[in-house]
C-alpha positions as CSV (number, residue, x, y, z in Angstrom):
1,X,-26.7,-16.6,11.5
2,X,-27.5,-20.1,12.9
3,X,-24.7,-22.1,14.3
4,X,-24.4,-25.8,13.9
5,X,-22.8,-27.3,17.0
6,X,-21.0,-25.4,19.7
7,X,-19.1,-22.3,18.7
8,X,-16.0,-20.9,20.4
9,X,-15.5,-17.7,22.3
10,X,-14.2,-15.9,19.2
11,X,-17.4,-16.3,17.3
12,X,-18.9,-13.1,18.7
13,X,-15.8,-11.2,17.6
14,X,-15.9,-12.7,14.1
15,X,-19.6,-11.8,13.9
16,X,-18.7,-8.2,14.9
17,X,-15.9,-8.0,12.3
18,X,-17.8,-9.6,9.5
19,X,-21.4,-8.7,10.1
20,X,-21.1,-5.7,12.4
21,X,-22.8,-7.4,15.3
22,X,-22.9,-5.3,18.5
23,X,-20.4,-6.0,21.3
24,X,-20.7,-5.3,25.0
25,X,-18.2,-2.8,26.4
26,X,-16.1,-5.5,28.0
27,X,-16.0,-7.4,24.7
28,X,-15.0,-4.2,22.9
29,X,-12.1,-3.8,25.3
30,X,-11.0,-7.4,24.7
31,X,-11.2,-6.9,20.9
32,X,-8.9,-3.9,21.3
33,X,-6.4,-6.1,23.1
34,X,-6.6,-8.6,20.3
35,X,-6.1,-5.9,17.7
36,X,-3.1,-4.5,19.7
37,X,-1.5,-7.9,19.8
38,X,-2.1,-8.4,16.1
39,X,-0.7,-4.9,15.3
40,X,2.5,-5.5,17.2
41,X,3.0,-8.8,15.4
42,X,2.3,-7.1,12.1
43,X,5.1,-4.6,12.9
44,X,7.5,-7.5,13.1
45,X,7.6,-8.3,16.8
46,X,7.7,-11.9,17.8
47,X,5.2,-13.5,20.2
48,X,7.7,-13.0,23.1
49,X,8.3,-9.4,22.2
50,X,4.6,-8.8,21.9
51,X,4.1,-10.3,25.3
52,X,6.7,-8.1,26.9
53,X,5.3,-4.9,25.2
54,X,1.8,-5.7,26.2
55,X,2.8,-6.5,29.8
56,X,4.2,-3.0,30.0
57,X,1.0,-1.5,28.6
58,X,-1.5,-3.5,30.6
59,X,-1.7,-5.0,34.1
60,X,-2.6,-8.5,32.9
61,X,-0.8,-11.7,34.0
62,X,1.5,-13.5,31.6
63,X,-0.9,-16.4,31.1
64,X,-3.7,-13.9,30.2
65,X,-1.4,-12.2,27.7
66,X,-0.4,-15.6,26.2
67,X,-4.2,-16.3,25.8
68,X,-4.8,-12.9,24.1
69,X,-1.9,-13.5,21.7
70,X,-3.1,-17.0,20.9
71,X,-6.7,-15.9,20.4
72,X,-5.5,-12.9,18.3
73,X,-3.7,-15.4,16.0
74,X,-6.9,-17.5,15.8
75,X,-9.0,-14.4,15.0
76,X,-6.7,-12.5,12.6
77,X,-4.3,-15.3,11.4
78,X,-0.7,-15.8,12.0
79,X,1.5,-13.0,10.7
80,X,4.5,-15.3,10.5
81,X,2.8,-17.6,8.0
82,X,1.6,-15.0,5.5
83,X,2.5,-15.3,1.9
84,X,5.1,-13.2,0.1
85,X,2.5,-10.7,-1.1
86,X,1.4,-10.1,2.5
87,X,4.9,-9.5,3.8
88,X,5.5,-7.2,0.8
89,X,2.4,-5.2,1.7
90,X,3.5,-4.9,5.4
91,X,7.0,-3.7,4.3
92,X,5.4,-1.2,2.0
93,X,3.2,0.2,4.7
94,X,6.2,0.5,7.1
95,X,8.2,2.4,4.4
96,X,5.3,4.7,3.8
97,X,4.9,5.3,7.5
98,X,8.7,6.1,7.8
99,X,8.4,8.4,4.9
100,X,5.5,10.3,6.4
101,X,7.3,10.6,9.7
102,X,10.4,11.9,8.0
103,X,8.3,14.5,6.1
104,X,6.7,15.7,9.4
105,X,10.2,16.1,10.8
106,X,11.5,17.9,7.7
107,X,14.0,15.3,6.8
108,X,13.3,15.2,3.1
109,X,16.3,13.0,2.1
110,X,15.0,10.2,4.4
111,X,11.5,10.8,3.2
112,X,12.5,10.3,-0.5
113,X,14.6,7.3,0.4
114,X,11.7,5.7,2.3
115,X,9.3,6.4,-0.6
116,X,11.8,5.0,-3.1
117,X,12.1,1.8,-1.1
118,X,8.4,1.5,-0.9
119,X,7.9,2.0,-4.6
120,X,10.7,-0.5,-5.4
121,X,8.7,-3.2,-3.7
122,X,6.0,-2.9,-6.3
123,X,8.4,-2.1,-9.2
124,X,7.1,1.5,-9.4
125,X,10.5,3.0,-9.2
126,X,13.5,2.6,-11.5
127,X,16.2,5.2,-11.6
128,X,17.5,4.0,-14.9
129,X,14.3,4.5,-16.9
130,X,12.7,7.9,-17.3
131,X,9.3,8.6,-18.9
132,X,10.6,11.7,-20.7
133,X,14.1,12.2,-21.9
134,X,14.9,15.9,-21.9
135,X,17.5,15.4,-24.6
136,X,14.8,14.5,-27.1
137,X,13.6,18.2,-27.0
138,X,17.1,19.5,-27.8
139,X,17.6,17.5,-31.0
140,X,16.0,19.0,-34.1
141,X,13.5,16.8,-35.8
142,X,14.2,15.2,-39.2
143,X,13.1,17.4,-42.0
144,X,13.0,16.1,-45.5
145,X,13.3,18.8,-48.2
146,X,12.2,18.3,-51.8
147,X,12.4,20.5,-54.8
148,X,10.5,18.2,-57.1
149,X,7.4,20.1,-58.3
150,X,5.1,17.0,-58.3
151,X,5.8,16.3,-54.7
152,X,5.3,19.9,-53.7
153,X,1.9,20.1,-55.6
154,X,0.7,16.9,-53.9
155,X,1.7,18.2,-50.5
156,X,-0.1,21.5,-51.2
157,X,-3.2,19.6,-52.2
158,X,-3.1,17.5,-49.0
159,X,-2.7,20.7,-46.9
160,X,-5.8,22.2,-48.5
161,X,-7.8,19.0,-48.1
162,X,-6.9,18.8,-44.4
163,X,-8.3,22.2,-43.6
164,X,-11.9,22.2,-42.4
165,X,-13.4,25.5,-43.8
166,X,-16.0,25.8,-41.0
167,X,-13.2,25.8,-38.4
168,X,-11.1,28.3,-40.5
169,X,-13.8,31.0,-40.5
C-alpha cells in the first residue's frame, strides 16, 4: 500500500488489523494496550474510569495512559458515539456473558433471566406468544358426518384414487 503524504503513528496498527501486516514485539504490546483501553470503554467505563483501571494494571504515567486512550479512540472509534444498534449489540453481549457466568456458577434462575433480557433486545423473546399451544392437542378436531350415499361414494372414489398401488404392495 502506497501512502500519499505523511501518515500517522497508527497507520502501522491499521495495516496490521486490516491487512495482517507484521508488527514488532513492542508494537504488539502497544496494540494490546490499545485493545485493553477499547475493551474497558466497550464495557461501559468512562475515559476517567478506564484511566484509573489501566493505571492499576500498568506502571505507565497518567499522560501516557491519556495518550493510549486517545489513540485507542482514533484506532477503534469512540464507543460513546456509536449508534443504537452498536449499543444494543454491546448490551446483548454483556447479558450473554452474565448468563454464561451464572450457568458456570449453577445459578440457573439468573442465567435464564440474563438470556431472556438478551433475547428481548432483538425481539426474540415474548412470554405472551407461544409457537405451540398445548390446548390445541386436547380439543377434538371437527368431524363432519354424512349419510348421503352420493357423498360417501365420491369420498370412496377419492380415497381409491389417492392410493398409489406401487407403494401399497
